[in-house]
C-alpha positions as semicolon CSV with decimal commas, in nm:
position;residue;x (nm);y (nm);z (nm)
1;M;13,176;11,850;16,233
2;A;12,931;11,662;16,013
3;L;13,194;11,639;15,739
4;V;13,452;11,496;15,983
5;H;13,197;11,241;16,107
6;K;13,130;11,123;15,748
7;L;13,501;11,086;15,676
8;L;13,557;10,878;15,988
9;N;13,267;10,648;15,899
10;S;13,401;10,598;15,546
11;T;13,745;10,505;15,683
12;C;13,591;10,238;15,903
13;I;13,403;10,095;15,605
14;L;13,723;10,073;15,399
15;R;13,906;9,890;15,678
16;K;13,624;9,634;15,697
17;C;13,635;9,567;15,319
18;P;13,816;9,239;15,245
19;R;14,134;9,255;15,039
20;P;14,084;9,075;14,703
21;S;14,309;8,776;14,653
22;V;14,396;8,536;14,376
23;T;14,204;8,256;14,547
24;S;13,883;8,456;14,545
25;C;13,936;8,567;14,183
26;P;14,125;8,284;14,015
27;F;14,064;8,419;13,664
28;L;14,235;8,753;13,730
29;G;14,584;8,718;13,873
30;T;14,808;8,890;14,125
31;R;14,856;9,210;13,923
32;F;14,485;9,281;13,899
33;A;14,422;9,183;14,264
34;A;14,684;9,434;14,376
35;Y;14,526;9,696;14,151
36;C;14,181;9,633;14,304
37;S;14,319;9,653;14,659
38;S;14,486;9,984;14,586
39;S;14,165;10,123;14,435
40;L;13,970;10,032;14,752
41;Q;14,194;10,261;14,960
42;K;14,053;10,572;14,787
43;P;13,817;10,778;15,010
44;V;13,445;10,736;14,961
45;A;13,219;11,042;14,950
46;A;12,951;10,909;15,191
47;S;12,875;10,590;15,382
48;G;12,514;10,595;15,278
49;K;12,610;10,547;14,917
50;A;12,817;10,234;14,988
51;S;12,516;10,004;14,961
52;S;12,401;10,167;14,635
53;Q;12,741;10,097;14,471
54;R;12,694;9,720;14,502
55;K;12,629;9,563;14,160
56;P;12,501;9,225;14,056
57;E;12,754;8,948;14,016
58;G;12,726;8,950;13,636
59;N;12,795;9,324;13,607
60;L;13,087;9,297;13,848
61;Q;13,242;9,014;13,645
62;G;13,202;9,218;13,325
63;H;13,367;9,514;13,500
64;H;13,661;9,293;13,603
65;Q;13,702;9,163;13,248
66;K;13,699;9,519;13,112
67;E;13,969;9,624;13,358
68;D;14,172;9,311;13,278
69;A;14,163;9,399;12,906
70;L;14,351;9,721;12,983
71;D;14,655;9,510;13,084
72;I;14,790;9,769;13,322
73;T;15,165;9,718;13,363
74;S;15,400;9,886;13,600
75;P;15,742;10,020;13,494
76;E;15,910;9,742;13,692
77;D;15,739;9,471;13,481
78;K;15,869;9,602;13,146
79;P;16,129;9,371;12,985
80;E;16,482;9,501;12,995
81;V;16,649;9,546;12,656
82;N;17,019;9,469;12,647
83;F;17,171;9,587;12,321
84;D;17,520;9,463;12,405
85;K;17,391;9,109;12,460
86;A;17,194;9,118;12,133
87;I;17,498;9,236;11,938
88;K;17,718;8,963;12,088
89;E;17,463;8,694;12,001
90;E;17,439;8,825;11,644
91;I;17,817;8,819;11,605
92;N;17,837;8,466;11,746
93;D;17,573;8,349;11,498
94;H;17,766;8,498;11,205
95;F;18,088;8,331;11,321
96;R;17,900;8,002;11,346
97;Y;17,777;8,045;10,987
98;L;18,129;8,133;10,876
99;K;18,265;7,817;11,036
100;G;18,009;7,605;10,853
101;E;18,092;7,777;10,525
102;I;18,465;7,707;10,568
103;V;18,396;7,341;10,647
104;N;18,177;7,311;10,337
105;Y;18,447;7,475;10,126
106;W;18,699;7,209;10,221
107;L;18,448;6,931;10,161
108;G;18,368;7,061;9,812
109;P;18,125;7,295;9,634
110;E;17,816;7,349;9,850
111;G;17,955;7,100;10,101
112;R;17,941;6,807;9,858
113;P;18,222;6,601;9,703
114;L;18,368;6,749;9,386
115;H;18,305;6,442;9,170
116;E;17,938;6,442;9,269
117;V;17,901;6,807;9,162
118;L;18,081;6,753;8,831
119;L;17,858;6,460;8,738
120;E;17,542;6,655;8,814
121;Q;17,329;6,703;8,503
122;A;17,033;6,895;8,649
123;K;16,972;7,108;8,954
124;V;16,668;7,276;9,110
125;V;16,770;7,622;9,231
126;W;16,433;7,759;9,346
127;Q;16,116;7,571;9,432
128;F;15,805;7,682;9,614
129;R;15,680;7,458;9,892
130;G;15,628;7,703;10,178
131;K;15,640;8,061;10,298
132;E;16,016;8,043;10,352
133;D;16,053;7,993;9,976
134;L;15,849;8,306;9,906
135;D;16,073;8,506;10,139
136;K;16,357;8,459;9,891
137;W;16,171;8,676;9,638
138;T;16,044;9,032;9,611
139;V;15,780;9,189;9,386
140;T;15,770;9,539;9,242
141;S;15,564;9,740;8,994
142;D;15,536;10,086;8,843
143;K;15,381;10,206;9,169
144;T;15,735;10,304;9,267
145;I;15,720;10,578;9,000
146;G;15,355;10,669;9,052
147;G;15,189;10,407;8,829
148;R;14,874;10,208;8,899
149;S;14,984;9,850;8,837
150;E;14,951;9,604;9,124
151;V;15,132;9,276;9,179
152;F;15,109;9,014;9,455
153;L;15,283;8,688;9,537
154;K;15,136;8,401;9,737
155;M;15,148;8,024;9,764
156;G;14,945;7,827;9,513
157;K;14,710;7,537;9,564
158;N;14,824;7,276;9,819
159;N;15,147;7,477;9,873
160;Q;15,304;7,322;9,563
161;S;15,371;7,638;9,361
162;A;15,402;8,017;9,375
163;L;15,126;8,231;9,225
164;L;15,221;8,571;9,088
165;Y;14,911;8,775;9,006
166;G;14,786;9,130;8,983
167;T;14,663;9,398;8,745
168;L;14,867;9,574;8,476
169;S;14,797;9,938;8,394
170;S;14,985;10,131;8,127
171;E;14,848;10,467;8,239
172;A;15,141;10,705;8,285
173;P;15,175;10,880;8,621
174;Q;15,062;11,243;8,632
175;D;15,393;11,381;8,754
176;G;15,507;11,562;8,442
177;E;15,825;11,353;8,417
178;S;15,738;10,991;8,335
179;G;15,593;10,939;7,989
180;R;15,557;10,559;8,002
181;S;15,442;10,309;8,260
182;G;15,299;9,962;8,297
183;Y;15,523;9,688;8,434
184;C;15,522;9,427;8,710
185;A;15,818;9,215;8,817
186;M;15,923;8,934;9,046
187;I;16,293;8,929;9,143
188;S;16,493;8,685;9,353
189;K;16,684;8,825;9,647
190;I;17,063;8,821;9,640
191;P;17,188;8,533;9,859
192;R;17,379;8,641;10,168
193;G;17,652;8,469;10,364
194;P;17,810;8,534;10,703
195;F;17,828;8,902;10,800
196;E;17,582;8,986;10,519
197;R;17,841;8,909;10,253
198;K;17,694;8,878;9,904
199;K;17,710;8,536;9,741
200;S;17,650;8,422;9,384
201;Y;17,539;8,112;9,194
202;D;17,778;7,908;8,983
203;W;17,602;7,761;8,679
204;S;17,912;7,721;8,464
205;Q;17,860;7,347;8,418
206;F;17,506;7,392;8,283
207;N;17,391;7,542;7,955
208;T;17,010;7,571;7,981
209;L;16,757;7,736;8,211
210;Y;16,468;7,505;8,299
211;L;16,129;7,620;8,432
212;R;15,791;7,463;8,494
213;V;15,523;7,730;8,474
214;R;15,157;7,787;8,399
215;G;15,035;8,123;8,268
216;D;14,751;8,307;8,096
217;G;14,906;8,342;7,751
218;R;15,103;8,661;7,818
219;P;15,470;8,699;7,718
220;W;15,719;8,747;8,000
221;M;16,078;8,863;8,006
222;V;16,327;8,647;8,197
223;N;16,611;8,860;8,335
224;I;16,943;8,738;8,477
225;R;17,187;8,965;8,658
226;E;17,556;8,910;8,716
227;D;17,725;8,962;9,050
228;T;17,905;9,295;9,039
229;D;18,007;9,572;9,278
230;I;18,054;9,834;9,006
231;I;17,787;10,102;9,029
232;Q;17,785;10,159;8,653
233;R;17,684;9,796;8,595
234;K;17,391;9,786;8,839
235;S;17,141;9,844;8,557
236;Q;17,289;9,581;8,324
237;M;17,116;9,247;8,271
238;Y;17,071;8,959;8,028
239;S;16,722;8,888;7,905
240;Y;16,516;8,655;7,691
241;F;16,145;8,600;7,623
242;M;15,920;8,338;7,779
243;F;15,584;8,275;7,610
244;T;15,309;8,113;7,815
245;R;15,039;7,910;7,641
246;G;14,749;7,975;7,875
247;G;14,499;7,715;7,987
248;P;14,504;7,472;8,278
249;Y;14,808;7,270;8,172
250;W;15,165;7,311;8,293
251;Q;15,443;7,378;8,043
252;E;15,815;7,318;8,066
253;V;16,026;7,607;7,939
254;K;16,387;7,550;7,835
255;I;16,597;7,855;7,746
256;P;16,966;7,811;7,652
257;F;17,194;8,061;7,820
258;S;17,348;8,143;7,482
259;K;17,018;8,307;7,378
260;F;17,020;8,572;7,650
261;F;17,096;8,917;7,506
262;F;17,270;9,201;7,685
263;S;17,079;9,518;7,780
264;N;17,150;9,829;7,983
265;Q;16,878;10,042;8,146
266;G;16,614;9,853;7,950
267;R;16,772;9,909;7,608
268;I;16,934;9,637;7,396
269;R;17,297;9,732;7,331
270;D;17,473;9,712;6,996
271;A;17,769;9,534;7,155
272;Q;17,657;9,198;7,289
273;Y;17,848;9,014;7,560
274;Q;17,824;8,656;7,676
275;L;17,665;8,579;8,010
276;L;17,915;8,479;8,281
277;L;17,754;8,175;8,438
278;D;17,989;8,152;8,737
279;K;17,876;8,489;8,881
280;I;17,495;8,481;8,876
281;S;17,341;8,719;9,125
282;S;16,964;8,698;9,072
283;I;16,689;8,609;8,828
284;G;16,360;8,785;8,763
285;F;16,039;8,785;8,559
286;T;15,896;9,106;8,411
287;L;15,558;9,167;8,247
288;A;15,533;9,478;8,027
289;D;15,325;9,383;7,721
290;K;15,111;9,703;7,735
291;V;14,789;9,502;7,768
292;D;14,591;9,642;8,060
293;G;14,406;9,398;8,279
294;P;14,457;9,109;8,522
295;F;14,738;8,857;8,483
296;F;14,881;8,555;8,661
297;L;15,186;8,333;8,643
298;E;15,219;8,013;8,845
299;I;15,570;7,873;8,899
300;D;15,650;7,524;9,019
301;F;16,031;7,535;9,018
302;I;16,326;7,707;8,852
303;G;16,636;7,506;8,772
304;V;16,927;7,454;8,537
305;F;17,040;7,149;8,342
306;T;17,287;7,037;8,078
307;D;17,139;6,976;7,734
308;P;17,383;6,756;7,537
309;T;17,214;6,845;7,207
310;H;17,276;7,217;7,247
311;T;17,627;7,304;7,129
312;E;17,586;7,677;7,058
313;E;17,812;7,898;7,268
314;F;17,680;8,241;7,171
315;A;17,387;8,332;6,945
316;Y;17,481;8,688;6,844
317;E;17,744;8,797;6,597
318;N;17,777;9,160;6,709
319;S;18,014;9,072;6,988
320;P;18,358;9,230;7,039
321;E;18,501;8,882;7,089
322;L;18,347;8,726;6,776
323;N;18,361;9,026;6,543
324;P;18,608;9,291;6,663
325;R;18,600;9,479;6,332
326;L;18,255;9,613;6,412
327;F;18,388;9,795;6,719
328;K;18,710;9,954;6,594
């Protein structure tokens, strides 16, 4: 009987407790007020302990803030995910991009008049003025094969350049397979069109690569890849050396496209082929000078231009086109 009497008294106390509202707790909200009201409906062990459970105002406010940090959500409040709607929106966006590409094609190359493109003598292809410019590039190192080299890419001072930096380590990975290591690279991403279709750069009206860089005196390898869908040609590229002076001053590097030599899987081939400038896929910078330690390379922009004084078409004689007798 005593237990029944205690339960009845506790029920009366709960009915007399005021229901918390948003007006009384403006910093909480309706969700937390409903949660507090539901918690008050739980049975209390004894009525005598009701007065001892009262806390100071500061402790009660801290308790409310702790409960609010939990962010208790009900299943009804979860956002509904509609995959069909997302797919339709994605398809509509790609069709919109395709429409713009078709309109630009009829206007001229890159949406500009043809005579304006033909008279162009210089062009900036990549420049670094914000994070969206860094997103067009990716960095890699020998960590992919178990090495210890590290490479990072970030914006330079005043967001006017890209800073490629890291640490080069020529220590070979202890996997029993790789005998050499020690490289870091920065590679541009392949441009994509509507429906993730691969695009390429057309530099056929230019004859020289133009860069404005600042380095620490290390030699870099500039690599250019052609656009191809043949699996056997994925590892083929055209390369040439870029020597940085070091020091605080910027330097302008001009490399004629005729100087780029053909290589496959990192080895220079006996048969040299000319670079096709109308199907450029990507460009990259590789450091592999076997000098362990920190490095950096700061890049302002990468462009192409026409040098009227350069008349050389191809710099290497061991080409099947120039000397077919060597390859009979």
